SETI-475613 format. One record per residue: residue in one letter; x, y, z of N, C-alpha, C, O in turn. Coordinates in steps of 0.05 Angstrom, whole numbers. Atoms other than C-alpha are relative to their C-alpha. Example, Ala and Ser with C-alpha at 12.3 -4.5 7.8 and 13.67 -1.06 7.14 Angstrom:
> A, 18, -24, 0, 246, -90, 156, 18, 24, 0, 39, 24, 13;
> S, -16, -24, -1, 273, -21, 143, -15, 22, 14, -5, 44, 18;
end
This chain:
> M, 29, -2, 2, 2527, 3259, 3061, -8, 27, -18, 3, 49, -17;
> G, 10, -24, 17, 2488, 3302, 3009, -31, 4, 8, -41, -8, 27;
> F, 24, -8, -11, 2418, 3335, 3009, -18, -15, -27, -7, -16, -49;
> A, 21, 7, 19, 2355, 3304, 2966, -14, 30, -2, -24, 43, 17;
> V, 10, -25, 4, 2333, 3365, 2935, -30, 7, 3, -39, 29, 10;
> M, 29, -1, -7, 2260, 3351, 2941, -15, -31, -4, -1, -50, -12;
> S, 19, 23, 1, 2205, 3294, 2940, -22, 3, -21, -28, 26, -27;
> L, 21, 0, 18, 2150, 3275, 2891, -22, -14, 20, -17, -30, 38;
> T, 27, 18, -13, 2080, 3250, 2917, -7, -22, -23, -1, -20, -47;
> D, 10, 24, 20, 2053, 3190, 2882, -19, 17, -21, -16, 13, -45;
> A, 15, -16, 21, 2002, 3239, 2849, 14, 17, -21, 8, 17, -45;
> A, -25, -11, 19, 2062, 3281, 2822, 9, -21, -18, 6, -18, -43;
> A, -18, 24, 16, 2098, 3217, 2797, -24, -5, -19, -16, -9, -42;
> G, 14, 13, 24, 2036, 3197, 2758, -10, 20, -14, -24, 15, -34;
> R, 6, -22, 26, 2025, 3264, 2725, 24, 6, -15, 24, 18, -37;
> V, -26, -6, 15, 2097, 3267, 2709, 0, -21, -23, 7, -13, -45;
> R, 0, 18, 16, 2090, 3197, 2676, -20, 6, -26, -14, -1, -48;
> S, 25, -5, 15, 2024, 3220, 2640, 14, 17, -19, 15, 8, -42;
> I, -8, -16, 13, 2058, 3276, 2612, 23, -8, -22, 23, 1, -45;
> V, -16, 10, 15, 2118, 3239, 2586, -16, -16, -18, -12, -10, -42;
> E, 12, 18, 15, 2073, 3186, 2556, -16, 13, -20, -16, 1, -41;
> N, 11, -14, 18, 2028, 3237, 2520, 18, 18, -21, 11, 27, -44;
> A, -21, -17, 18, 2091, 3276, 2492, 8, -15, -24, 11, -7, -48;
> G, -11, 18, 19, 2114, 3218, 2461, 28, 1, -7, 44, 11, 9;
> G, -30, -4, 16, 2177, 3217, 2420, 25, -3, 22, 26, -22, 38;
> D, -27, 3, -24, 2244, 3229, 2465, -11, 14, 23, 6, 30, 33;
> A, 4, -14, -25, 2206, 3256, 2524, 11, -21, 17, 8, -45, 14;
> K, -14, 17, -25, 2245, 3232, 2585, -17, 7, 29, -22, -11, 45;
> G, 11, -11, -23, 2211, 3272, 2641, -1, 29, 2, 3, 41, -19;
> I, 4, -29, -6, 2202, 3343, 2668, 29, 11, 10, 46, -4, 20;
> R, -18, -15, -14, 2252, 3398, 2690, -17, 24, 11, -35, 37, 0;
> L, 12, -17, -15, 2236, 3442, 2744, 24, 22, 8, 47, 16, 16;
> S, -22, -19, -4, 2273, 3512, 2751, -20, 25, 13, -44, 25, 15;
> I, 13, -24, -14, 2258, 3580, 2785, 4, 23, -23, 24, 23, -37;
> K, -1, -21, 15, 2244, 3643, 2744, -12, 24, 11, -32, 23, 26;
> K, 8, -24, -15, 2238, 3714, 2764, -23, 11, -18, -22, 15, -42;
> G, 26, -13, 16, 2168, 3742, 2747, -24, -1, 22, -20, -6, 46;
> G, 25, -1, -15, 2099, 3748, 2774, 0, 23, 27, 22, 31, 36;
> C, 4, -19, -19, 2076, 3796, 2829, 17, -2, 29, 21, 17, 43;
> A, -17, 8, -24, 2117, 3763, 2886, 26, -11, -6, 37, -25, 10;
> G, -31, 6, 8, 2185, 3755, 2844, 8, -22, -8, 30, -23, -18;
> M, -14, 24, 11, 2191, 3687, 2828, -24, -19, -8, -47, -17, 2;
> E, 22, 19, 7, 2151, 3629, 2793, 17, -29, -7, 39, -32, -18;
> Y, -12, 28, 11, 2164, 3555, 2785, -6, -3, -31, -25, 8, -43;
> A, -2, 2, 33, 2177, 3536, 2712, 2, -29, 1, 18, -40, 17;
> V, 1, 31, 9, 2162, 3463, 2686, 2, 0, -27, -13, 13, -41;
> D, 1, 1, 29, 2186, 3445, 2620, 5, -31, -4, 11, -45, 16;
> L, -4, 26, 9, 2193, 3377, 2580, 25, -6, -3, 38, 11, -16;
> V, -26, 7, 7, 2259, 3341, 2579, 2, -19, -20, -15, -37, -19;
> T, -5, 16, 22, 2284, 3306, 2518, 29, -8, 1, 38, -30, -8;
> E, -29, 6, -1, 2355, 3309, 2530, 8, 7, 29, 7, 31, 33;
> A, -9, -9, -22, 2379, 3311, 2603, 25, 18, 1, 41, 16, -18;
> N, -17, -15, -3, 2427, 3362, 2629, 18, -12, 24, 8, -14, 47;
> A, -20, 8, -20, 2489, 3334, 2667, -1, 13, 28, 1, 0, 49;
> R, -1, -19, -21, 2486, 3391, 2713, -25, -2, 17, -21, -2, 41;
> D, 22, 10, -10, 2418, 3378, 2735, -3, -20, 20, 8, -42, 16;
> D, 1, 21, -20, 2399, 3342, 2801, -25, -21, -16, -44, -9, -28;
> L, 26, 14, 4, 2349, 3284, 2782, -10, -15, 24, 4, -26, 41;
> I, 23, 6, -19, 2289, 3263, 2825, -11, -20, -11, -19, -16, -34;
> E, 15, 24, 14, 2258, 3193, 2812, -18, -6, 21, -13, -5, 45;
> H, 19, 13, -20, 2196, 3166, 2841, -18, -14, -16, -27, -3, -36;
> Q, 20, 18, 20, 2152, 3109, 2811, 5, 2, -26, -15, 0, -42;
> G, -6, 1, 28, 2186, 3113, 2747, -1, 29, -12, 9, 35, -33;
> A, 1, -33, 10, 2172, 3193, 2741, 32, 8, 0, 47, -5, 13;
> K, -23, -11, -2, 2236, 3232, 2729, -5, 29, -1, -18, 40, -19;
> V, 1, -32, -4, 2241, 3304, 2752, 31, 9, 2, 45, 3, 21;
> W, -23, -13, -5, 2304, 3342, 2736, -1, 32, 9, -15, 50, -1;
> V, 1, -33, -15, 2319, 3407, 2779, 27, 16, -8, 49, 8, -3;
> A, -22, -18, 10, 2363, 3464, 2748, 12, 7, 22, 1, 13, 43;
> P, -21, -3, -23, 2425, 3474, 2789, -7, 27, 15, -5, 28, 40;
> E, 6, -25, -12, 2402, 3548, 2800, -20, 0, 17, -22, 20, 30;
> A, 23, -1, -15, 2337, 3527, 2835, 5, -18, 21, -12, -23, 39;
> V, -7, 21, -28, 2372, 3476, 2885, -4, 13, 23, -23, 4, 35;
> L, 4, -17, -21, 2376, 3524, 2939, -23, 8, 8, -27, 8, 32;
> Y, 26, -7, -7, 2307, 3549, 2935, -21, -22, 3, -44, -19, 12;
> L, 18, 25, -2, 2280, 3476, 2931, 5, -21, 19, -9, -41, 21;
> L, -3, 21, -20, 2311, 3440, 2984, -19, -7, 19, -28, 11, 33;
> G, 22, 4, -20, 2261, 3405, 3026, -28, -1, -12, -48, -10, 0;
> T, 28, -3, 16, 2204, 3417, 2976, -15, -25, -6, -4, -45, -15;
> Q, 16, 28, 12, 2150, 3366, 2963, -16, 7, -22, -33, 23, -17;
> M, 16, -3, 24, 2120, 3367, 2893, -24, -17, 0, -21, -41, 1;
> D, 22, 14, -1, 2048, 3345, 2893, -14, 5, -29, -3, 19, -46;
> F, 19, -8, 22, 1990, 3345, 2835, -25, 0, 12, -31, -18, 27;
> E, 30, 3, -12, 1919, 3363, 2855, -16, 11, -25, -7, 25, -43;
> V, 19, -2, 17, 1857, 3367, 2816, -26, 15, 14, -41, 0, 26;
> T, 20, -8, -15, 1805, 3416, 2844, -23, 12, -19, -20, 10, -44;
> A, 21, -6, 20, 1738, 3446, 2818, 9, 21, -17, -1, 22, -40;
> L, -12, -25, 17, 1776, 3507, 2789, 19, -8, -13, 18, 1, -36;
> R, -21, -1, 10, 1839, 3483, 2772, 12, -26, 6, 6, -39, 27;
> S, -22, 20, -4, 1893, 3427, 2759, 28, 6, -2, 35, 24, -17;
> G, -28, -11, 4, 1965, 3432, 2768, 17, -11, 23, 10, -21, 44;
> F, -24, 5, -21, 2029, 3420, 2804, 2, 19, 22, 5, 43, 17;
> T, -3, -17, -23, 2033, 3446, 2876, 31, -8, 15, 42, -30, 12;
> F, -23, 2, -12, 2096, 3455, 2918, -7, 5, 28, -21, 24, 34;
> R, -10, -5, -30, 2106, 3450, 2992, 21, 11, 3, 39, -6, 6;
> N, -28, -9, -4, 2163, 3491, 3001, 6, 16, 21, -3, 38, 24;
> P, -5, -9, -27, 2193, 3503, 3069, 22, 35, -4, 28, 52, 13;
> N, -14, -27, 7, 2233, 3564, 3033, -15, 24, -10, -5, 45, -17;
> Q, 14, -19, 12, 2175, 3600, 3011, -9, 17, 27, -16, 8, 49;
> T, 0, -20, -19, 2167, 3666, 3048, -32, 12, 0, -44, 18, 20;
> S, 23, -13, 9, 2104, 3695, 3014, -14, -14, -25, -3, -34, -35;
> A, 9, 12, 22, 2058, 3680, 2956, -19, 23, -8, -31, 36, 8;
> C, 20, -22, 9, 2018, 3729, 2910, -30, -8, 6, -35, -31, 13;
> G, 30, 11, 2, 1940, 3728, 2911, -10, -19, -18, -29, -34, -13;
> C, 8, 13, 24, 1935, 3697, 2844, 6, -34, 2, -5, -53, -9;
> G, -10, 32, -1, 1977, 3634, 2867, 23, -7, -24, 32, -29, -29;
> E, -13, 5, 26, 2017, 3642, 2807, 34, 6, 3, 51, -3, -12;
> S, -25, -6, -9, 2081, 3669, 2839, 6, 0, 27, -13, 5, 42;
> V, -12, 1, -27, 2124, 3663, 2904, 20, 15, 3, 33, 23, -16;
> E, -25, -10, -11, 2175, 3694, 2942, 19, -22, 13, 8, -39, 27;
> L, -12, 25, -11, 2230, 3646, 2962, 29, 8, 12, 42, 24, -3;
> K, -23, -5, -8, 2292, 3652, 3004, 19, -24, -1, 6, -45, 3;
> P, -20, 23, 5, 2353, 3602, 2994, -2, -20, 29, -6, -10, 52;
> A, -2, 15, -26, 2356, 3543, 3044, 22, 3, 17, 45, 3, 8;
> D, -23, 4, -24, 2397, 3543, 3108, 12, -23, 4, 5, -37, 24;
> L, -13, 27, 2, 2440, 3485, 3095, 9, -9, 30, 3, -32, 38;
> A, -10, 9, -29, 2470, 3483, 3168, -23, -4, 14, -22, -25, 27;
> A, 26, 9, -9, 2399, 3484, 3193, -11, -24, -1, -21, -37, 17;
> L, 13, 31, 10, 2375, 3424, 3158, 19, -19, 9, 9, -39, 21;
> A, -17, 15, -9, 2441, 3391, 3172, -8, -7, 36, -16, -28, 45;
> A, 5, 0, -28, 2433, 3405, 3248, -25, -16, 9, -25, -32, 28;
> E, 20, 8, -12, 2361, 3387, 3252, -2, -31, -7, -21, -43, 1;
> G, 2, 24, 12, 2375, 3319, 3218, -27, -5, -18, -44, -22, -13;
> N, 24, -4, 14, 2322, 3336, 3167, 1, -22, -17, 23, -31, -21;
> P, 2, 20, 12, 2298, 3281, 3127, 5, 5, -33, 1, -13, -49;
> V, -7, -7, 25, 2317, 3316, 3064, 36, -14, -7, 47, -19, -29;
> V, -29, 11, -9, 2391, 3290, 3087, 3, -31, -16, -8, -50, -6;
> R, -7, 27, 8, 2411, 3229, 3044, 30, -9, -4, 48, 8, -6;
> A, -26, 5, 6, 2471, 3189, 3034, 6, -7, -31, -8, -24, -43;
> N, -3, -1, 29, 2498, 3194, 2964, 16, -28, -6, 21, -34, -30;
end
């Protein structure tokens, strides 16, 4: 058994497909990583993928492809990626069980690595067969 790193909502998958279609050329999907920054210490980083990295985990939903950087996996286990549009902003949002806090501006977060033993013991739905 292995762990599915994260999931995408239908809205997130639709936005990823739209990004790829609008980018044209060799665009295949997006890559999600974590970088140090912001007042809470970490930020989600989303980049266009034109060539897949064999070390990344691939998440697919409704034809959308999201690659997850290996160094981000432990911070993203169990995360649901969504896309929302509000009166003030539009963008990807993350429901991340590993988030311990966030800054007031909403751009940075504090994350802790996932507890793999706890996930397995709970029979967590992020567990899947390989």
